[in-house]
mmCIF file of the N, C-alpha and C atoms, coordinates in Angstrom:
data_MODEL
# 
_entry.id   MODEL 
# 
loop_
_atom_site.group_PDB 
_atom_site.id 
_atom_site.type_symbol 
_atom_site.label_atom_id 
_atom_site.label_alt_id 
_atom_site.label_comp_id 
_atom_site.label_asym_id 
_atom_site.label_entity_id 
_atom_site.label_seq_id 
_atom_site.pdbx_PDB_ins_code 
_atom_site.Cartn_x 
_atom_site.Cartn_y 
_atom_site.Cartn_z 
_atom_site.occupancy 
_atom_site.B_iso_or_equiv 
_atom_site.pdbx_formal_charge 
_atom_site.auth_seq_id 
_atom_site.auth_comp_id 
_atom_site.auth_asym_id 
_atom_site.auth_atom_id 
_atom_site.pdbx_PDB_model_num 
ATOM 1   N N  . MET A 1 1  ? 6.175   -26.303 -10.688 1.00 0.00 ? 1  MET A N  1 
ATOM 2   C CA . MET A 1 1  ? 4.888   -26.951 -10.766 1.00 0.00 ? 1  MET A CA 1 
ATOM 3   C C  . MET A 1 1  ? 4.945   -28.220 -11.611 1.00 0.00 ? 1  MET A C  1 
ATOM 4   N N  . ALA A 1 2  ? 6.116   -28.561 -12.091 1.00 0.00 ? 2  ALA A N  1 
ATOM 5   C CA . ALA A 1 2  ? 6.282   -29.759 -12.905 1.00 0.00 ? 2  ALA A CA 1 
ATOM 6   C C  . ALA A 1 2  ? 5.882   -30.989 -12.117 1.00 0.00 ? 2  ALA A C  1 
ATOM 7   N N  . GLY A 1 3  ? 5.147   -31.888 -12.765 1.00 0.00 ? 3  GLY A N  1 
ATOM 8   C CA . GLY A 1 3  ? 4.732   -33.118 -12.129 1.00 0.00 ? 3  GLY A CA 1 
ATOM 9   C C  . GLY A 1 3  ? 3.491   -32.977 -11.263 1.00 0.00 ? 3  GLY A C  1 
ATOM 10  N N  . VAL A 1 4  ? 2.921   -31.785 -11.182 1.00 0.00 ? 4  VAL A N  1 
ATOM 11  C CA . VAL A 1 4  ? 1.752   -31.546 -10.337 1.00 0.00 ? 4  VAL A CA 1 
ATOM 12  C C  . VAL A 1 4  ? 0.491   -31.989 -11.071 1.00 0.00 ? 4  VAL A C  1 
ATOM 13  N N  . GLU A 1 5  ? -0.398  -32.684 -10.363 1.00 0.00 ? 5  GLU A N  1 
ATOM 14  C CA . GLU A 1 5  ? -1.699  -33.034 -10.904 1.00 0.00 ? 5  GLU A CA 1 
ATOM 15  C C  . GLU A 1 5  ? -2.759  -32.236 -10.164 1.00 0.00 ? 5  GLU A C  1 
ATOM 16  N N  . LEU A 1 6  ? -3.730  -31.749 -10.884 1.00 0.00 ? 6  LEU A N  1 
ATOM 17  C CA . LEU A 1 6  ? -4.854  -31.032 -10.312 1.00 0.00 ? 6  LEU A CA 1 
ATOM 18  C C  . LEU A 1 6  ? -6.098  -31.861 -10.572 1.00 0.00 ? 6  LEU A C  1 
ATOM 19  N N  . SER A 1 7  ? -6.939  -32.042 -9.562  1.00 0.00 ? 7  SER A N  1 
ATOM 20  C CA . SER A 1 7  ? -8.102  -32.887 -9.797  1.00 0.00 ? 7  SER A CA 1 
ATOM 21  C C  . SER A 1 7  ? -9.320  -32.430 -9.008  1.00 0.00 ? 7  SER A C  1 
ATOM 22  N N  . THR A 1 8  ? -10.459 -32.829 -9.542  1.00 0.00 ? 8  THR A N  1 
ATOM 23  C CA . THR A 1 8  ? -11.753 -32.717 -8.888  1.00 0.00 ? 8  THR A CA 1 
ATOM 24  C C  . THR A 1 8  ? -12.349 -34.117 -8.979  1.00 0.00 ? 8  THR A C  1 
ATOM 25  N N  . PRO A 1 9  ? -13.507 -34.355 -8.397  1.00 0.00 ? 9  PRO A N  1 
ATOM 26  C CA . PRO A 1 9  ? -14.109 -35.684 -8.537  1.00 0.00 ? 9  PRO A CA 1 
ATOM 27  C C  . PRO A 1 9  ? -14.368 -36.103 -9.993  1.00 0.00 ? 9  PRO A C  1 
ATOM 28  N N  . ARG A 1 10 ? -14.505 -35.132 -10.904 1.00 0.00 ? 10 ARG A N  1 
ATOM 29  C CA . ARG A 1 10 ? -14.818 -35.458 -12.300 1.00 0.00 ? 10 ARG A CA 1 
ATOM 30  C C  . ARG A 1 10 ? -13.692 -35.189 -13.288 1.00 0.00 ? 10 ARG A C  1 
ATOM 31  N N  . LEU A 1 11 ? -12.600 -34.586 -12.851 1.00 0.00 ? 11 LEU A N  1 
ATOM 32  C CA . LEU A 1 11 ? -11.581 -34.140 -13.795 1.00 0.00 ? 11 LEU A CA 1 
ATOM 33  C C  . LEU A 1 11 ? -10.188 -34.309 -13.211 1.00 0.00 ? 11 LEU A C  1 
ATOM 34  N N  . LEU A 1 12 ? -9.272  -34.764 -14.037 1.00 0.00 ? 12 LEU A N  1 
ATOM 35  C CA . LEU A 1 12 ? -7.863  -34.850 -13.660 1.00 0.00 ? 12 LEU A CA 1 
ATOM 36  C C  . LEU A 1 12 ? -7.052  -34.104 -14.704 1.00 0.00 ? 12 LEU A C  1 
ATOM 37  N N  . LEU A 1 13 ? -6.316  -33.095 -14.274 1.00 0.00 ? 13 LEU A N  1 
ATOM 38  C CA . LEU A 1 13 ? -5.391  -32.380 -15.154 1.00 0.00 ? 13 LEU A CA 1 
ATOM 39  C C  . LEU A 1 13 ? -3.990  -32.780 -14.745 1.00 0.00 ? 13 LEU A C  1 
ATOM 40  N N  . ARG A 1 14 ? -3.193  -33.192 -15.722 1.00 0.00 ? 14 ARG A N  1 
ATOM 41  C CA . ARG A 1 14 ? -1.827  -33.621 -15.454 1.00 0.00 ? 14 ARG A CA 1 
ATOM 42  C C  . ARG A 1 14 ? -0.914  -33.032 -16.507 1.00 0.00 ? 14 ARG A C  1 
ATOM 43  N N  . PRO A 1 15 ? 0.382   -32.976 -16.217 1.00 0.00 ? 15 PRO A N  1 
ATOM 44  C CA . PRO A 1 15 ? 1.316   -32.458 -17.224 1.00 0.00 ? 15 PRO A CA 1 
ATOM 45  C C  . PRO A 1 15 ? 1.213   -33.267 -18.520 1.00 0.00 ? 15 PRO A C  1 
ATOM 46  N N  . VAL A 1 16 ? 1.394   -32.604 -19.633 1.00 0.00 ? 16 VAL A N  1 
ATOM 47  C CA . VAL A 1 16 ? 1.344   -33.259 -20.939 1.00 0.00 ? 16 VAL A CA 1 
ATOM 48  C C  . VAL A 1 16 ? 2.512   -34.229 -21.071 1.00 0.00 ? 16 VAL A C  1 
ATOM 49  N N  . GLY A 1 17 ? 2.202   -35.418 -21.550 1.00 0.00 ? 17 GLY A N  1 
ATOM 50  C CA . GLY A 1 17 ? 3.232   -36.427 -21.812 1.00 0.00 ? 17 GLY A CA 1 
ATOM 51  C C  . GLY A 1 17 ? 3.274   -36.780 -23.281 1.00 0.00 ? 17 GLY A C  1 
ATOM 52  N N  . THR A 1 18 ? 4.215   -37.597 -23.670 1.00 0.00 ? 18 THR A N  1 
ATOM 53  C CA . THR A 1 18 ? 4.349   -37.971 -25.085 1.00 0.00 ? 18 THR A CA 1 
ATOM 54  C C  . THR A 1 18 ? 3.117   -38.708 -25.594 1.00 0.00 ? 18 THR A C  1 
ATOM 55  N N  . ASP A 1 19 ? 2.400   -39.406 -24.721 1.00 0.00 ? 19 ASP A N  1 
ATOM 56  C CA . ASP A 1 19 ? 1.183   -40.106 -25.143 1.00 0.00 ? 19 ASP A CA 1 
ATOM 57  C C  . ASP A 1 19 ? 0.066   -39.141 -25.547 1.00 0.00 ? 19 ASP A C  1 
ATOM 58  N N  . ASP A 1 20 ? 0.174   -37.886 -25.167 1.00 0.00 ? 20 ASP A N  1 
ATOM 59  C CA . ASP A 1 20 ? -0.846  -36.882 -25.472 1.00 0.00 ? 20 ASP A CA 1 
ATOM 60  C C  . ASP A 1 20 ? -0.605  -36.152 -26.791 1.00 0.00 ? 20 ASP A C  1 
ATOM 61  N N  . LEU A 1 21 ? 0.524   -36.386 -27.432 1.00 0.00 ? 21 LEU A N  1 
ATOM 62  C CA . LEU A 1 21 ? 0.884   -35.607 -28.622 1.00 0.00 ? 21 LEU A CA 1 
ATOM 63  C C  . LEU A 1 21 ? -0.086  -35.793 -29.782 1.00 0.00 ? 21 LEU A C  1 
ATOM 64  N N  . GLY A 1 22 ? -0.670  -36.957 -29.915 1.00 0.00 ? 22 GLY A N  1 
ATOM 65  C CA . GLY A 1 22 ? -1.648  -37.175 -30.982 1.00 0.00 ? 22 GLY A CA 1 
ATOM 66  C C  . GLY A 1 22 ? -2.847  -36.259 -30.838 1.00 0.00 ? 22 GLY A C  1 
ATOM 67  N N  . ALA A 1 23 ? -3.309  -36.068 -29.613 1.00 0.00 ? 23 ALA A N  1 
ATOM 68  C CA . ALA A 1 23 ? -4.445  -35.175 -29.370 1.00 0.00 ? 23 ALA A CA 1 
ATOM 69  C C  . ALA A 1 23 ? -4.071  -33.731 -29.684 1.00 0.00 ? 23 ALA A C  1 
ATOM 70  N N  . PHE A 1 24 ? -2.863  -33.321 -29.327 1.00 0.00 ? 24 PHE A N  1 
ATOM 71  C CA . PHE A 1 24 ? -2.434  -31.957 -29.631 1.00 0.00 ? 24 PHE A CA 1 
ATOM 72  C C  . PHE A 1 24 ? -2.299  -31.751 -31.133 1.00 0.00 ? 24 PHE A C  1 
ATOM 73  N N  . GLU A 1 25 ? -1.875  -32.782 -31.847 1.00 0.00 ? 25 GLU A N  1 
ATOM 74  C CA . GLU A 1 25 ? -1.781  -32.675 -33.305 1.00 0.00 ? 25 GLU A CA 1 
ATOM 75  C C  . GLU A 1 25 ? -3.172  -32.518 -33.917 1.00 0.00 ? 25 GLU A C  1 
ATOM 76  N N  . CYS A 1 26 ? -4.145  -33.249 -33.388 1.00 0.00 ? 26 CYS A N  1 
ATOM 77  C CA . CYS A 1 26 ? -5.524  -33.113 -33.877 1.00 0.00 ? 26 CYS A CA 1 
ATOM 78  C C  . CYS A 1 26 ? -6.041  -31.701 -33.682 1.00 0.00 ? 26 CYS A C  1 
ATOM 79  N N  . LEU A 1 27 ? -5.734  -31.084 -32.543 1.00 0.00 ? 27 LEU A N  1 
ATOM 80  C CA . LEU A 1 27 ? -6.169  -29.712 -32.290 1.00 0.00 ? 27 LEU A CA 1 
ATOM 81  C C  . LEU A 1 27 ? -5.563  -28.744 -33.299 1.00 0.00 ? 27 LEU A C  1 
ATOM 82  N N  . GLY A 1 28 ? -4.345  -29.018 -33.715 1.00 0.00 ? 28 GLY A N  1 
ATOM 83  C CA . GLY A 1 28 ? -3.672  -28.125 -34.645 1.00 0.00 ? 28 GLY A CA 1 
ATOM 84  C C  . GLY A 1 28 ? -4.060  -28.308 -36.087 1.00 0.00 ? 28 GLY A C  1 
ATOM 85  N N  . THR A 1 29 ? -4.689  -29.443 -36.415 1.00 0.00 ? 29 THR A N  1 
ATOM 86  C CA . THR A 1 29 ? -4.976  -29.739 -37.818 1.00 0.00 ? 29 THR A CA 1 
ATOM 87  C C  . THR A 1 29 ? -6.461  -29.916 -38.133 1.00 0.00 ? 29 THR A C  1 
ATOM 88  N N  . ASP A 1 30 ? -7.312  -30.091 -37.147 1.00 0.00 ? 30 ASP A N  1 
ATOM 89  C CA . ASP A 1 30 ? -8.728  -30.335 -37.392 1.00 0.00 ? 30 ASP A CA 1 
ATOM 90  C C  . ASP A 1 30 ? -9.405  -29.060 -37.918 1.00 0.00 ? 30 ASP A C  1 
ATOM 91  N N  . PRO A 1 31 ? -9.995  -29.112 -39.108 1.00 0.00 ? 31 PRO A N  1 
ATOM 92  C CA . PRO A 1 31 ? -10.607 -27.914 -39.701 1.00 0.00 ? 31 PRO A CA 1 
ATOM 93  C C  . PRO A 1 31 ? -11.727 -27.323 -38.843 1.00 0.00 ? 31 PRO A C  1 
ATOM 94  N N  . ALA A 1 32 ? -12.529 -28.159 -38.199 1.00 0.00 ? 32 ALA A N  1 
ATOM 95  C CA . ALA A 1 32 ? -13.635 -27.650 -37.382 1.00 0.00 ? 32 ALA A CA 1 
ATOM 96  C C  . ALA A 1 32 ? -13.106 -26.870 -36.181 1.00 0.00 ? 32 ALA A C  1 
ATOM 97  N N  . ILE A 1 33 ? -12.051 -27.342 -35.571 1.00 0.00 ? 33 ILE A N  1 
ATOM 98  C CA . ILE A 1 33 ? -11.460 -26.649 -34.427 1.00 0.00 ? 33 ILE A CA 1 
ATOM 99  C C  . ILE A 1 33 ? -10.738 -25.392 -34.885 1.00 0.00 ? 33 ILE A C  1 
ATOM 100 N N  . ARG A 1 34 ? -9.971  -25.496 -35.970 1.00 0.00 ? 34 ARG A N  1 
ATOM 101 C CA . ARG A 1 34 ? -9.188  -24.363 -36.443 1.00 0.00 ? 34 ARG A CA 1 
ATOM 102 C C  . ARG A 1 34 ? -10.058 -23.216 -36.939 1.00 0.00 ? 34 ARG A C  1 
ATOM 103 N N  . ARG A 1 35 ? -11.313 -23.485 -37.324 1.00 0.00 ? 35 ARG A N  1 
ATOM 104 C CA . ARG A 1 35 ? -12.226 -22.405 -37.711 1.00 0.00 ? 35 ARG A CA 1 
ATOM 105 C C  . ARG A 1 35 ? -12.389 -21.409 -36.566 1.00 0.00 ? 35 ARG A C  1 
ATOM 106 N N  . HIS A 1 36 ? -12.316 -21.904 -35.337 1.00 0.00 ? 36 HIS A N  1 
ATOM 107 C CA . HIS A 1 36 ? -12.492 -21.054 -34.161 1.00 0.00 ? 36 HIS A CA 1 
ATOM 108 C C  . HIS A 1 36 ? -11.176 -20.484 -33.638 1.00 0.00 ? 36 HIS A C  1 
ATOM 109 N N  . LEU A 1 37 ? -10.071 -21.145 -33.947 1.00 0.00 ? 37 LEU A N  1 
ATOM 110 C CA . LEU A 1 37 ? -8.771  -20.739 -33.407 1.00 0.00 ? 37 LEU A CA 1 
ATOM 111 C C  . LEU A 1 37 ? -7.866  -20.067 -34.427 1.00 0.00 ? 37 LEU A C  1 
ATOM 112 N N  . GLY A 1 38 ? -8.282  -20.047 -35.665 1.00 0.00 ? 38 GLY A N  1 
ATOM 113 C CA . GLY A 1 38 ? -7.449  -19.471 -36.711 1.00 0.00 ? 38 GLY A CA 1 
ATOM 114 C C  . GLY A 1 38 ? -7.120  -20.521 -37.750 1.00 0.00 ? 38 GLY A C  1 
ATOM 115 N N  . SER A 1 39 ? -6.244  -20.200 -38.646 1.00 0.00 ? 39 SER A N  1 
ATOM 116 C CA . SER A 1 39 ? -5.925  -21.121 -39.736 1.00 0.00 ? 39 SER A CA 1 
ATOM 117 C C  . SER A 1 39 ? -5.172  -22.343 -39.223 1.00 0.00 ? 39 SER A C  1 
ATOM 118 N N  . ARG A 1 40 ? -5.093  -23.325 -40.095 1.00 0.00 ? 40 ARG A N  1 
ATOM 119 C CA . ARG A 1 40 ? -4.403  -24.566 -39.780 1.00 0.00 ? 40 ARG A CA 1 
ATOM 120 C C  . ARG A 1 40 ? -2.933  -24.291 -39.443 1.00 0.00 ? 40 ARG A C  1 
ATOM 121 N N  . VAL A 1 41 ? -2.391  -25.029 -38.493 1.00 0.00 ? 41 VAL A N  1 
ATOM 122 C CA . VAL A 1 41 ? -0.998  -24.855 -38.092 1.00 0.00 ? 41 VAL A CA 1 
ATOM 123 C C  . VAL A 1 41 ? -0.113  -25.524 -39.146 1.00 0.00 ? 41 VAL A C  1 
ATOM 124 N N  . PRO A 1 42 ? 0.861   -24.806 -39.716 1.00 0.00 ? 42 PRO A N  1 
ATOM 125 C CA . PRO A 1 42 ? 1.757   -25.403 -40.706 1.00 0.00 ? 42 PRO A CA 1 
ATOM 126 C C  . PRO A 1 42 ? 2.548   -26.576 -40.109 1.00 0.00 ? 42 PRO A C  1 
ATOM 127 N N  . ALA A 1 43 ? 2.866   -27.562 -40.939 1.00 0.00 ? 43 ALA A N  1 
ATOM 128 C CA . ALA A 1 43 ? 3.538   -28.772 -40.476 1.00 0.00 ? 43 ALA A CA 1 
ATOM 129 C C  . ALA A 1 43 ? 4.842   -28.468 -39.742 1.00 0.00 ? 43 ALA A C  1 
ATOM 130 N N  . HIS A 1 44 ? 5.638   -27.518 -40.229 1.00 0.00 ? 44 HIS A N  1 
ATOM 131 C CA . HIS A 1 44 ? 6.917   -27.234 -39.578 1.00 0.00 ? 44 HIS A CA 1 
ATOM 132 C C  . HIS A 1 44 ? 6.710   -26.624 -38.191 1.00 0.00 ? 44 HIS A C  1 
ATOM 133 N N  . ARG A 1 45 ? 5.662   -25.861 -38.011 1.00 0.00 ? 45 ARG A N  1 
ATOM 134 C CA . ARG A 1 45 ? 5.356   -25.298 -36.686 1.00 0.00 ? 45 ARG A CA 1 
ATOM 135 C C  . ARG A 1 45 ? 4.724   -26.341 -35.780 1.00 0.00 ? 45 ARG A C  1 
ATOM 136 N N  . LEU A 1 46 ? 3.924   -27.233 -36.344 1.00 0.00 ? 46 LEU A N  1 
ATOM 137 C CA . LEU A 1 46 ? 3.256   -28.269 -35.565 1.00 0.00 ? 46 LEU A CA 1 
ATOM 138 C C  . LEU A 1 46 ? 4.275   -29.173 -34.891 1.00 0.00 ? 46 LEU A C  1 
ATOM 139 N N  . ASP A 1 47 ? 5.302   -29.582 -35.622 1.00 0.00 ? 47 ASP A N  1 
ATOM 140 C CA . ASP A 1 47 ? 6.325   -30.452 -35.059 1.00 0.00 ? 47 ASP A CA 1 
ATOM 141 C C  . ASP A 1 47 ? 7.075   -29.764 -33.919 1.00 0.00 ? 47 ASP A C  1 
ATOM 142 N N  . ALA A 1 48 ? 7.413   -28.503 -34.104 1.00 0.00 ? 48 ALA A N  1 
ATOM 143 C CA . ALA A 1 48 ? 8.128   -27.760 -33.060 1.00 0.00 ? 48 ALA A CA 1 
ATOM 144 C C  . ALA A 1 48 ? 7.252   -27.566 -31.825 1.00 0.00 ? 48 ALA A C  1 
ATOM 145 N N  . SER A 1 49 ? 5.973   -27.264 -32.020 1.00 0.00 ? 49 SER A N  1 
ATOM 146 C CA . SER A 1 49 ? 5.104   -27.045 -30.867 1.00 0.00 ? 49 SER A CA 1 
ATOM 147 C C  . SER A 1 49 ? 4.803   -28.351 -30.151 1.00 0.00 ? 49 SER A C  1 
ATOM 148 N N  . ARG A 1 50 ? 4.759   -29.461 -30.866 1.00 0.00 ? 50 ARG A N  1 
ATOM 149 C CA . ARG A 1 50 ? 4.579   -30.767 -30.217 1.00 0.00 ? 50 ARG A CA 1 
ATOM 150 C C  . ARG A 1 50 ? 5.735   -31.053 -29.271 1.00 0.00 ? 50 ARG A C  1 
ATOM 151 N N  . ARG A 1 51 ? 6.946   -30.790 -29.717 1.00 0.00 ? 51 ARG A N  1 
ATOM 152 C CA . ARG A 1 51 ? 8.119   -31.048 -28.862 1.00 0.00 ? 51 ARG A CA 1 
ATOM 153 C C  . ARG A 1 51 ? 8.132   -30.112 -27.654 1.00 0.00 ? 51 ARG A C  1 
ATOM 154 N N  . ALA A 1 52 ? 7.701   -28.877 -27.833 1.00 0.00 ? 52 ALA A N  1 
ATOM 155 C CA . ALA A 1 52 ? 7.760   -27.891 -26.767 1.00 0.00 ? 52 ALA A CA 1 
ATOM 156 C C  . ALA A 1 52 ? 6.704   -28.094 -25.688 1.00 0.00 ? 52 ALA A C  1 
ATOM 157 N N  . VAL A 1 53 ? 5.616   -28.759 -25.996 1.00 0.00 ? 53 VAL A N  1 
ATOM 158 C CA . VAL A 1 53 ? 4.507   -28.869 -25.048 1.00 0.00 ? 53 VAL A CA 1 
ATOM 159 C C  . VAL A 1 53 ? 4.726   -29.947 -23.989 1.00 0.00 ? 53 VAL A C  1 
ATOM 160 N N  . VAL A 1 54 ? 5.513   -30.970 -24.280 1.00 0.00 ? 54 VAL A N  1 
ATOM 161 C CA . VAL A 1 54 ? 5.714   -32.065 -23.329 1.00 0.00 ? 54 VAL A CA 1 
ATOM 162 C C  . VAL A 1 54 ? 6.427   -31.559 -22.083 1.00 0.00 ? 54 VAL A C  1 
ATOM 163 N N  . GLY A 1 55 ? 5.764   -31.708 -20.928 1.00 0.00 ? 55 GLY A N  1 
ATOM 164 C CA . GLY A 1 55 ? 6.354   -31.300 -19.664 1.00 0.00 ? 55 GLY A CA 1 
ATOM 165 C C  . GLY A 1 55 ? 6.402   -29.809 -19.410 1.00 0.00 ? 55 GLY A C  1 
ATOM 166 N N  . ARG A 1 56 ? 5.840   -29.016 -20.304 1.00 0.00 ? 56 ARG A N  1 
ATOM 167 C CA . ARG A 1 56 ? 5.879   -27.561 -20.156 1.00 0.00 ? 56 ARG A CA 1 
ATOM 168 C C  . ARG A 1 56 ? 5.036   -27.134 -18.947 1.00 0.00 ? 56 ARG A C  1 
ATOM 169 N N  . PRO A 1 57 ? 5.588   -26.324 -18.066 1.00 0.00 ? 57 PRO A N  1 
ATOM 170 C CA . PRO A 1 57 ? 4.823   -25.865 -16.902 1.00 0.00 ? 57 PRO A CA 1 
ATOM 171 C C  . PRO A 1 57 ? 3.568   -25.107 -17.324 1.00 0.00 ? 57 PRO A C  1 
ATOM 172 N N  . GLY A 1 58 ? 2.468   -25.404 -16.666 1.00 0.00 ? 58 GLY A N  1 
ATOM 173 C CA . GLY A 1 58 ? 1.203   -24.716 -16.934 1.00 0.00 ? 58 GLY A CA 1 
ATOM 174 C C  . GLY A 1 58 ? 0.408   -25.264 -18.091 1.00 0.00 ? 58 GLY A C  1 
ATOM 175 N N  . VAL A 1 59 ? 0.906   -26.313 -18.762 1.00 0.00 ? 59 VAL A N  1 
ATOM 176 C CA . VAL A 1 59 ? 0.170   -26.941 -19.866 1.00 0.00 ? 59 VAL A CA 1 
ATOM 177 C C  . VAL A 1 59 ? -0.257  -28.327 -19.379 1.00 0.00 ? 59 VAL A C  1 
ATOM 178 N N  . PHE A 1 60 ? -1.556  -28.562 -19.438 1.00 0.00 ? 60 PHE A N  1 
ATOM 179 C CA . PHE A 1 60 ? -2.097  -29.805 -18.891 1.00 0.00 ? 60 PHE A CA 1 
ATOM 180 C C  . PHE A 1 60 ? -2.886  -30.581 -19.935 1.00 0.00 ? 60 PHE A C  1 
ATOM 181 N N  . ALA A 1 61 ? -3.027  -31.867 -19.696 1.00 0.00 ? 61 ALA A N  1 
ATOM 182 C CA . ALA A 1 61 ? -3.824  -32.747 -20.534 1.00 0.00 ? 61 ALA A CA 1 
ATOM 183 C C  . ALA A 1 61 ? -4.932  -33.331 -19.688 1.00 0.00 ? 61 ALA A C  1 
# 
């Protein structure tokens, strides 16, 4: 499923690229978001998960 885009007239889902990493970092560190998802992601885990998400099948931006 790599490289597949899914879309509707209002939404485009595409594989995560390196340009999306800033948004993923915000999700892992934003206190308002993390209140709902659990504690803040530690820096050493954040870096590893950023690298793992690019191009990962089933993960879209």
